[in-house]
PyMOL Python script that loads the backbone (N, CA, C, O; Angstrom):
from pymol import cmd

cmd.read_pdbstr("""\
ATOM      1  N   MET A   1     187.629 116.798 -79.811  1.00  0.00           N
ATOM      2  CA  MET A   1     187.575 118.503 -79.711  1.00  0.00           C
ATOM      3  C   MET A   1     187.067 118.456 -77.929  1.00  0.00           C
ATOM      4  O   MET A   1     187.734 119.010 -77.055  1.00  0.00           O
ATOM      5  N   LEU A   2     186.206 117.941 -77.744  1.00  0.00           N
ATOM      6  CA  LEU A   2     185.223 118.111 -76.607  1.00  0.00           C
ATOM      7  C   LEU A   2     185.861 117.735 -75.485  1.00  0.00           C
ATOM      8  O   LEU A   2     185.480 118.182 -74.403  1.00  0.00           O
ATOM      9  N   GLN A   3     186.955 116.834 -75.571  1.00  0.00           N
ATOM     10  CA  GLN A   3     187.409 116.041 -74.496  1.00  0.00           C
ATOM     11  C   GLN A   3     188.691 117.050 -73.782  1.00  0.00           C
ATOM     12  O   GLN A   3     189.185 116.909 -72.664  1.00  0.00           O
ATOM     13  N   ILE A   4     189.046 118.139 -74.873  1.00  0.00           N
ATOM     14  CA  ILE A   4     189.855 119.064 -74.433  1.00  0.00           C
ATOM     15  C   ILE A   4     189.195 120.544 -73.686  1.00  0.00           C
ATOM     16  O   ILE A   4     189.693 121.193 -72.767  1.00  0.00           O
ATOM     17  N   ILE A   5     187.652 120.849 -74.585  1.00  0.00           N
ATOM     18  CA  ILE A   5     187.277 121.974 -74.381  1.00  0.00           C
ATOM     19  C   ILE A   5     186.434 121.883 -72.928  1.00  0.00           C
ATOM     20  O   ILE A   5     186.119 122.916 -72.336  1.00  0.00           O
ATOM     21  N   LEU A   6     186.058 120.382 -72.344  1.00  0.00           N
ATOM     22  CA  LEU A   6     185.299 120.525 -71.161  1.00  0.00           C
ATOM     23  C   LEU A   6     185.751 120.583 -70.247  1.00  0.00           C
ATOM     24  O   LEU A   6     185.137 121.021 -69.274  1.00  0.00           O
ATOM     25  N   PRO A   7     187.263 120.085 -70.161  1.00  0.00           N
ATOM     26  CA  PRO A   7     188.134 120.312 -68.797  1.00  0.00           C
ATOM     27  C   PRO A   7     188.538 122.124 -68.794  1.00  0.00           C
ATOM     28  O   PRO A   7     189.062 122.795 -67.905  1.00  0.00           O
ATOM     29  N   ILE A   8     188.159 122.435 -69.855  1.00  0.00           N
ATOM     30  CA  ILE A   8     189.127 124.132 -69.966  1.00  0.00           C
ATOM     31  C   ILE A   8     187.974 124.513 -69.260  1.00  0.00           C
ATOM     32  O   ILE A   8     188.254 124.954 -68.146  1.00  0.00           O
ATOM     33  N   ILE A   9     186.410 124.492 -69.599  1.00  0.00           N
ATOM     34  CA  ILE A   9     185.367 124.755 -69.049  1.00  0.00           C
ATOM     35  C   ILE A   9     184.882 124.620 -67.651  1.00  0.00           C
ATOM     36  O   ILE A   9     184.188 125.446 -67.059  1.00  0.00           O
ATOM     37  N   PHE A  10     185.433 123.203 -67.069  1.00  0.00           N
ATOM     38  CA  PHE A  10     185.446 122.686 -65.394  1.00  0.00           C
ATOM     39  C   PHE A  10     186.522 123.642 -64.866  1.00  0.00           C
ATOM     40  O   PHE A  10     186.354 124.146 -63.756  1.00  0.00           O
ATOM     41  N   LEU A  11     187.873 123.992 -65.757  1.00  0.00           N
ATOM     42  CA  LEU A  11     188.454 124.909 -64.992  1.00  0.00           C
ATOM     43  C   LEU A  11     188.557 126.339 -64.783  1.00  0.00           C
ATOM     44  O   LEU A  11     189.350 126.921 -64.042  1.00  0.00           O
ATOM     45  N   ILE A  12     187.630 126.851 -65.550  1.00  0.00           N
ATOM     46  CA  ILE A  12     187.180 128.540 -65.621  1.00  0.00           C
ATOM     47  C   ILE A  12     186.206 128.639 -64.849  1.00  0.00           C
ATOM     48  O   ILE A  12     185.911 129.761 -64.437  1.00  0.00           O
ATOM     49  N   PHE A  13     185.438 127.486 -64.441  1.00  0.00           N
ATOM     50  CA  PHE A  13     184.360 127.327 -63.762  1.00  0.00           C
ATOM     51  C   PHE A  13     184.805 127.591 -62.121  1.00  0.00           C
ATOM     52  O   PHE A  13     184.490 128.442 -61.289  1.00  0.00           O
ATOM     53  N   GLY A  14     185.633 126.494 -62.116  1.00  0.00           N
ATOM     54  CA  GLY A  14     186.200 126.078 -60.863  1.00  0.00           C
ATOM     55  C   GLY A  14     186.940 127.634 -60.450  1.00  0.00           C
ATOM     56  O   GLY A  14     186.805 128.042 -59.296  1.00  0.00           O
ATOM     57  N   LEU A  15     187.396 128.115 -61.046  1.00  0.00           N
ATOM     58  CA  LEU A  15     187.932 129.309 -60.797  1.00  0.00           C
ATOM     59  C   LEU A  15     187.120 130.469 -60.365  1.00  0.00           C
ATOM     60  O   LEU A  15     187.237 131.138 -59.339  1.00  0.00           O
ATOM     61  N   PHE A  16     186.136 130.601 -61.495  1.00  0.00           N
ATOM     62  CA  PHE A  16     185.009 131.537 -61.349  1.00  0.00           C
ATOM     63  C   PHE A  16     184.333 131.452 -59.614  1.00  0.00           C
ATOM     64  O   PHE A  16     184.033 132.434 -58.935  1.00  0.00           O
ATOM     65  N   LEU A  17     184.227 130.092 -59.225  1.00  0.00           N
ATOM     66  CA  LEU A  17     183.524 129.884 -58.156  1.00  0.00           C
ATOM     67  C   LEU A  17     184.515 130.253 -56.772  1.00  0.00           C
ATOM     68  O   LEU A  17     184.059 130.698 -55.718  1.00  0.00           O
ATOM     69  N   LYS A  18     185.856 129.983 -57.014  1.00  0.00           N
ATOM     70  CA  LYS A  18     186.805 130.204 -56.153  1.00  0.00           C
ATOM     71  C   LYS A  18     186.585 131.928 -55.932  1.00  0.00           C
ATOM     72  O   LYS A  18     186.424 132.490 -54.849  1.00  0.00           O
ATOM     73  N   LYS A  19     186.626 132.489 -57.121  1.00  0.00           N
ATOM     74  CA  LYS A  19     187.026 134.058 -57.243  1.00  0.00           C
ATOM     75  C   LYS A  19     185.536 134.906 -56.658  1.00  0.00           C
ATOM     76  O   LYS A  19     185.731 135.893 -55.948  1.00  0.00           O
ATOM     77  N   THR A  20     184.237 134.547 -56.935  1.00  0.00           N
ATOM     78  CA  THR A  20     183.168 135.386 -56.875  1.00  0.00           C
ATOM     79  C   THR A  20     182.835 135.684 -55.740  1.00  0.00           C
ATOM     80  O   THR A  20     183.104 134.814 -54.911  1.00  0.00           O
ATOM     81  N   ASN A  21     182.297 136.675 -55.319  1.00  0.00           N
ATOM     82  CA  ASN A  21     181.585 137.038 -54.169  1.00  0.00           C
ATOM     83  C   ASN A  21     179.836 137.441 -54.488  1.00  0.00           C
ATOM     84  O   ASN A  21     179.192 138.332 -53.934  1.00  0.00           O
ATOM     85  N   HIS A  22     179.486 136.738 -55.260  1.00  0.00           N
ATOM     86  CA  HIS A  22     178.180 136.538 -56.028  1.00  0.00           C
ATOM     87  C   HIS A  22     177.064 135.698 -54.807  1.00  0.00           C
ATOM     88  O   HIS A  22     177.080 134.471 -54.903  1.00  0.00           O
ATOM     89  N   PRO A  23     176.240 136.223 -53.834  1.00  0.00           N
ATOM     90  CA  PRO A  23     175.517 135.898 -53.030  1.00  0.00           C
ATOM     91  C   PRO A  23     174.629 134.309 -53.684  1.00  0.00           C
ATOM     92  O   PRO A  23     174.403 133.418 -52.864  1.00  0.00           O
ATOM     93  N   GLY A  24     174.346 134.182 -54.661  1.00  0.00           N
ATOM     94  CA  GLY A  24     173.900 133.254 -55.258  1.00  0.00           C
ATOM     95  C   GLY A  24     174.930 131.938 -55.170  1.00  0.00           C
ATOM     96  O   GLY A  24     174.519 130.918 -54.617  1.00  0.00           O
ATOM     97  N   PHE A  25     176.169 131.985 -55.683  1.00  0.00           N
ATOM     98  CA  PHE A  25     177.289 130.947 -55.527  1.00  0.00           C
ATOM     99  C   PHE A  25     177.782 131.139 -54.482  1.00  0.00           C
ATOM    100  O   PHE A  25     178.990 130.948 -54.615  1.00  0.00           O
ATOM    101  N   ARG A  26     177.425 131.555 -52.981  1.00  0.00           N
ATOM    102  CA  ARG A  26     178.108 131.346 -51.659  1.00  0.00           C
ATOM    103  C   ARG A  26     177.698 129.954 -51.677  1.00  0.00           C
ATOM    104  O   ARG A  26     178.768 129.350 -51.759  1.00  0.00           O
ATOM    105  N   SER A  27     176.499 128.858 -51.640  1.00  0.00           N
ATOM    106  CA  SER A  27     176.722 127.691 -51.061  1.00  0.00           C
ATOM    107  C   SER A  27     177.405 126.468 -51.976  1.00  0.00           C
ATOM    108  O   SER A  27     177.425 125.288 -51.627  1.00  0.00           O
ATOM    109  N   SER A  28     177.921 126.959 -53.129  1.00  0.00           N
ATOM    110  CA  SER A  28     178.668 126.353 -54.027  1.00  0.00           C
ATOM    111  C   SER A  28     179.883 126.499 -54.060  1.00  0.00           C
ATOM    112  O   SER A  28     180.503 125.700 -54.761  1.00  0.00           O
ATOM    113  N   LYS A  29     180.691 127.621 -53.281  1.00  0.00           N
ATOM    114  CA  LYS A  29     182.180 127.978 -53.150  1.00  0.00           C
ATOM    115  C   LYS A  29     183.080 126.440 -53.051  1.00  0.00           C
ATOM    116  O   LYS A  29     184.099 126.250 -53.715  1.00  0.00           O
ATOM    117  N   ARG A  30     182.453 125.345 -52.039  1.00  0.00           N
ATOM    118  CA  ARG A  30     183.338 124.303 -51.517  1.00  0.00           C
ATOM    119  C   ARG A  30     183.054 123.405 -52.806  1.00  0.00           C
ATOM    120  O   ARG A  30     183.414 122.258 -52.539  1.00  0.00           O
ATOM    121  N   PHE A  31     182.556 123.488 -54.077  1.00  0.00           N
ATOM    122  CA  PHE A  31     182.600 122.488 -55.219  1.00  0.00           C
ATOM    123  C   PHE A  31     183.681 122.967 -56.145  1.00  0.00           C
ATOM    124  O   PHE A  31     184.080 122.332 -57.121  1.00  0.00           O
ATOM    125  N   SER A  32     184.178 124.294 -55.708  1.00  0.00           N
ATOM    126  CA  SER A  32     185.261 124.971 -56.675  1.00  0.00           C
ATOM    127  C   SER A  32     186.771 124.335 -56.780  1.00  0.00           C
ATOM    128  O   SER A  32     187.496 124.392 -57.773  1.00  0.00           O
ATOM    129  N   THR A  33     187.064 123.734 -55.559  1.00  0.00           N
ATOM    130  CA  THR A  33     188.246 122.768 -55.601  1.00  0.00           C
ATOM    131  C   THR A  33     188.046 121.609 -56.814  1.00  0.00           C
ATOM    132  O   THR A  33     188.729 121.509 -57.833  1.00  0.00           O
ATOM    133  N   MET A  34     186.684 120.596 -56.323  1.00  0.00           N
ATOM    134  CA  MET A  34     186.404 119.493 -56.837  1.00  0.00           C
ATOM    135  C   MET A  34     186.219 119.958 -58.833  1.00  0.00           C
ATOM    136  O   MET A  34     186.515 119.099 -59.664  1.00  0.00           O
ATOM    137  N   PHE A  35     185.889 120.884 -59.126  1.00  0.00           N
ATOM    138  CA  PHE A  35     186.040 121.490 -60.574  1.00  0.00           C
ATOM    139  C   PHE A  35     187.382 121.453 -60.813  1.00  0.00           C
ATOM    140  O   PHE A  35     187.727 120.452 -61.440  1.00  0.00           O
ATOM    141  N   ILE A  36     188.132 122.108 -60.562  1.00  0.00           N
ATOM    142  CA  ILE A  36     189.658 122.464 -60.657  1.00  0.00           C
ATOM    143  C   ILE A  36     190.242 121.047 -60.632  1.00  0.00           C
ATOM    144  O   ILE A  36     190.586 120.618 -61.734  1.00  0.00           O
ATOM    145  N   ILE A  37     190.361 120.498 -59.908  1.00  0.00           N
ATOM    146  CA  ILE A  37     190.962 118.987 -59.574  1.00  0.00           C
ATOM    147  C   ILE A  37     190.298 118.155 -61.101  1.00  0.00           C
ATOM    148  O   ILE A  37     191.114 117.643 -61.867  1.00  0.00           O
ATOM    149  N   LEU A  38     189.040 118.101 -61.371  1.00  0.00           N
ATOM    150  CA  LEU A  38     188.422 117.365 -62.177  1.00  0.00           C
ATOM    151  C   LEU A  38     188.827 118.051 -63.568  1.00  0.00           C
ATOM    152  O   LEU A  38     188.655 117.294 -64.524  1.00  0.00           O
ATOM    153  N   GLY A  39     189.295 119.237 -63.868  1.00  0.00           N
ATOM    154  CA  GLY A  39     189.655 119.531 -65.315  1.00  0.00           C
ATOM    155  C   GLY A  39     190.857 119.671 -65.409  1.00  0.00           C
ATOM    156  O   GLY A  39     191.323 119.870 -66.531  1.00  0.00           O
ATOM    157  N   ILE A  40     191.821 119.604 -64.139  1.00  0.00           N
ATOM    158  CA  ILE A  40     193.298 119.258 -64.523  1.00  0.00           C
ATOM    159  C   ILE A  40     193.585 117.938 -64.419  1.00  0.00           C
ATOM    160  O   ILE A  40     194.724 117.638 -64.777  1.00  0.00           O
ATOM    161  N   SER A  41     192.808 116.957 -63.988  1.00  0.00           N
ATOM    162  CA  SER A  41     193.237 115.606 -64.155  1.00  0.00           C
ATOM    163  C   SER A  41     192.593 114.979 -65.224  1.00  0.00           C
ATOM    164  O   SER A  41     193.047 113.897 -65.595  1.00  0.00           O
ATOM    165  N   THR A  42     191.309 115.607 -65.970  1.00  0.00           N
ATOM    166  CA  THR A  42     190.791 115.087 -67.286  1.00  0.00           C
ATOM    167  C   THR A  42     191.849 115.428 -68.475  1.00  0.00           C
ATOM    168  O   THR A  42     192.205 114.731 -69.426  1.00  0.00           O
ATOM    169  N   LEU A  43     192.206 116.677 -68.108  1.00  0.00           N
ATOM    170  CA  LEU A  43     192.812 117.440 -69.118  1.00  0.00           C
ATOM    171  C   LEU A  43     194.397 116.500 -69.269  1.00  0.00           C
ATOM    172  O   LEU A  43     194.691 115.999 -70.355  1.00  0.00           O
ATOM    173  N   THR A  44     195.051 116.399 -68.402  1.00  0.00           N
ATOM    174  CA  THR A  44     196.363 115.930 -68.252  1.00  0.00           C
ATOM    175  C   THR A  44     195.753 114.327 -68.650  1.00  0.00           C
ATOM    176  O   THR A  44     196.616 113.663 -69.224  1.00  0.00           O
ATOM    177  N   ALA A  45     194.826 113.813 -68.509  1.00  0.00           N
ATOM    178  CA  ALA A  45     194.857 112.459 -69.085  1.00  0.00           C
ATOM    179  C   ALA A  45     194.556 112.279 -70.550  1.00  0.00           C
ATOM    180  O   ALA A  45     194.834 111.327 -71.280  1.00  0.00           O
ATOM    181  N   LYS A  46     193.885 113.477 -70.837  1.00  0.00           N
ATOM    182  CA  LYS A  46     193.492 113.348 -72.393  1.00  0.00           C
ATOM    183  C   LYS A  46     194.835 113.784 -73.132  1.00  0.00           C
ATOM    184  O   LYS A  46     194.873 113.518 -74.334  1.00  0.00           O
ATOM    185  N   PHE A  47     195.735 114.300 -72.677  1.00  0.00           N
ATOM    186  CA  PHE A  47     197.269 114.819 -73.536  1.00  0.00           C
ATOM    187  C   PHE A  47     197.978 113.347 -73.258  1.00  0.00           C
ATOM    188  O   PHE A  47     198.468 112.920 -74.303  1.00  0.00           O
ATOM    189  N   ILE A  48     198.143 112.557 -72.256  1.00  0.00           N
ATOM    190  CA  ILE A  48     198.925 111.802 -72.223  1.00  0.00           C
ATOM    191  C   ILE A  48     198.020 110.463 -73.047  1.00  0.00           C
ATOM    192  O   ILE A  48     198.709 109.492 -73.360  1.00  0.00           O
ATOM    193  N   LEU A  49     196.805 110.423 -73.322  1.00  0.00           N
ATOM    194  CA  LEU A  49     196.100 109.476 -74.041  1.00  0.00           C
ATOM    195  C   LEU A  49     196.507 109.724 -75.591  1.00  0.00           C
ATOM    196  O   LEU A  49     196.661 108.803 -76.392  1.00  0.00           O
ATOM    197  N   MET A  50     196.646 110.978 -75.872  1.00  0.00           N
ATOM    198  CA  MET A  50     197.129 111.533 -77.412  1.00  0.00           C
ATOM    199  C   MET A  50     198.287 111.053 -77.592  1.00  0.00           C
ATOM    200  O   MET A  50     198.548 110.291 -78.522  1.00  0.00           O
ATOM    201  N   TYR A  51     199.338 111.540 -76.501  1.00  0.00           N
ATOM    202  CA  TYR A  51     200.576 111.058 -76.819  1.00  0.00           C
ATOM    203  C   TYR A  51     200.890 109.568 -76.924  1.00  0.00           C
ATOM    204  O   TYR A  51     201.798 109.086 -77.602  1.00  0.00           O
ATOM    205  N   LEU A  52     200.089 108.954 -76.224  1.00  0.00           N
ATOM    206  CA  LEU A  52     200.411 107.267 -76.237  1.00  0.00           C
ATOM    207  C   LEU A  52     199.519 107.095 -77.684  1.00  0.00           C
ATOM    208  O   LEU A  52     200.068 106.142 -78.237  1.00  0.00           O
ATOM    209  N   ALA A  53     198.672 107.451 -78.350  1.00  0.00           N
ATOM    210  CA  ALA A  53     198.305 107.104 -79.428  1.00  0.00           C
ATOM    211  C   ALA A  53     198.947 107.453 -80.768  1.00  0.00           C
ATOM    212  O   ALA A  53     198.664 107.031 -81.890  1.00  0.00           O
ATOM    213  N   SER A  54     199.837 108.286 -80.398  1.00  0.00           N
ATOM    214  CA  SER A  54     200.612 109.194 -81.486  1.00  0.00           C
ATOM    215  C   SER A  54     201.861 108.212 -81.596  1.00  0.00           C
ATOM    216  O   SER A  54     202.618 108.396 -82.550  1.00  0.00           O
ATOM    217  N   LYS A  55     202.110 107.292 -80.794  1.00  0.00           N
ATOM    218  CA  LYS A  55     203.291 106.454 -81.286  1.00  0.00           C
ATOM    219  C   LYS A  55     203.051 105.452 -81.544  1.00  0.00           C
ATOM    220  O   LYS A  55     203.930 104.692 -81.952  1.00  0.00           O
TER     221      LYS A  55
END
""", "prot")
cmd.dss("prot")
cmd.show_as("cartoon", "prot")
cmd.util.cbc("prot")
cmd.orient("prot")
């Protein structure tokens, strides 16, 4: 379950970094794309592994 929740948190945090205008997060905006890609790739890999394990 943690393997599904953690990528979703990465996606939400990446989208938050991309959309926020808070001055404290201004230096971290360049990491937003990395978090989004990491979340999508991890979530996709987990679903593929779950599908392969069910066969």
